[in-house]
N, C-alpha and C positions, 0 to 999 in steps of 0.2 A: 426421440426427444433431443432437445438442444444440448450439445456437448457442454456449453458453459453452465447450464442449469444443473446438469448431472454432476459436474465437478465442483460446484459451489459448496464451500464449507458450511457446516451448520454451526450455530452459536454454541452448541454443546461440545462439538469436537475441536473447534478452533482451526486456525490456519495450519497447513502442513509445515513442518520444520524445514529449515534450510539444510540441504544435503551438502552443499559446498560453501563454506564461509568466504571463499575468495570471490564469489560472484552473487552473493545473496546476503541480505541483512534482515533480521527479524527483531522487532521491538514490541514489548507489551507493557502496559501500565494501567493501574486502577485510577479512575477519575470519579470525582464526586458527582458531577453532572455529565454522565456518559453520553446522553442523547445530544446535548449541546456540543460537546467535544467532537463527537462523530460527525455531526453536521458541519462544524467548522473545518475539520480535516478534509472532508469531501470538497468543500468550497475551495480550500487551498489547493488540493490536488487537481481540480478542474482548471486551475490557472497555470499549471506546469506546461511549458511549451511542448508541442508535438505529442500531446497526450490524447488518446482516444478512449472513451468510456466503453467498456465491454459488458459490464453488468452493474446494476445499481438497484438497491432496495433499502429498506429502513435499517437493516443490520449489516449490510455488506456492500462494498464498492470495489470494483476492479477496473483498472485501466491499463493500457499499454503505452509506455513512454518510449519514444524513439530518439536515438542519438542524432546529433546535428548533421554530421557529415555522411556517415555510412547507413544511418537509419536502423541501427541494431535495436531490436525490441527488448524491453525490460518490462516485466509484469509488476504492477504496483497494486497491492491489496490492502484494504482497511476493513477490519471486522470488529463489530461491537458484540461482546458476549458478557452478559451480566453487567458488572461495573468495570469491566476490563475492555480496553481497546488494543487490538493487535494490528501491527503494520508490518508488511513484508514487501520488500523490493528485491527482485531477482532477475538476473539476465537469463534469457532463453537459450543463448548459445555461448559457448566458450568457457574456459576454465577460470577466467578472471575478468574483473570489470573495471580495473584501475581506480577503484574507490567510488565509482559513479553511484551505486546503490546506497552506500553509506551516506554520501553527500545528499542524495535525494531525501532520505528519511530525516537526516539532520536538518535540512531546510524546511521540511514539513513541520517538524517540532519547534523550530525557531519561529516560524511564522505563526504557529499556534500560540506560543508564549507571548509574542507581540500583540496578538489579538486580545489576550486576556490580561495584559498588564496596564 
């Protein structure tokens, strides 16, 4: 079976927590129109430079975002579970990310806010 499908989180269990806060950011929030918000977040994520979609369905989206110079991979996940959306951005390698994952999640949320204002 495909490794991505086997490791895909279920809406019941949610995304795995960050084990290292120095190279990972986790965000979750309840939204009134969770379906619309999920679709908007995926649309925004697709516009992130150097991002390749690894998995996508009606509840879950996962992509790999690569850094500009060295092409370090960071995993970006968006999960819709009930009325809650979870977002996780985590570096695959290294003990720190110099704030890249926090900035990425912050930009996603800022772009979402602009779409809905």
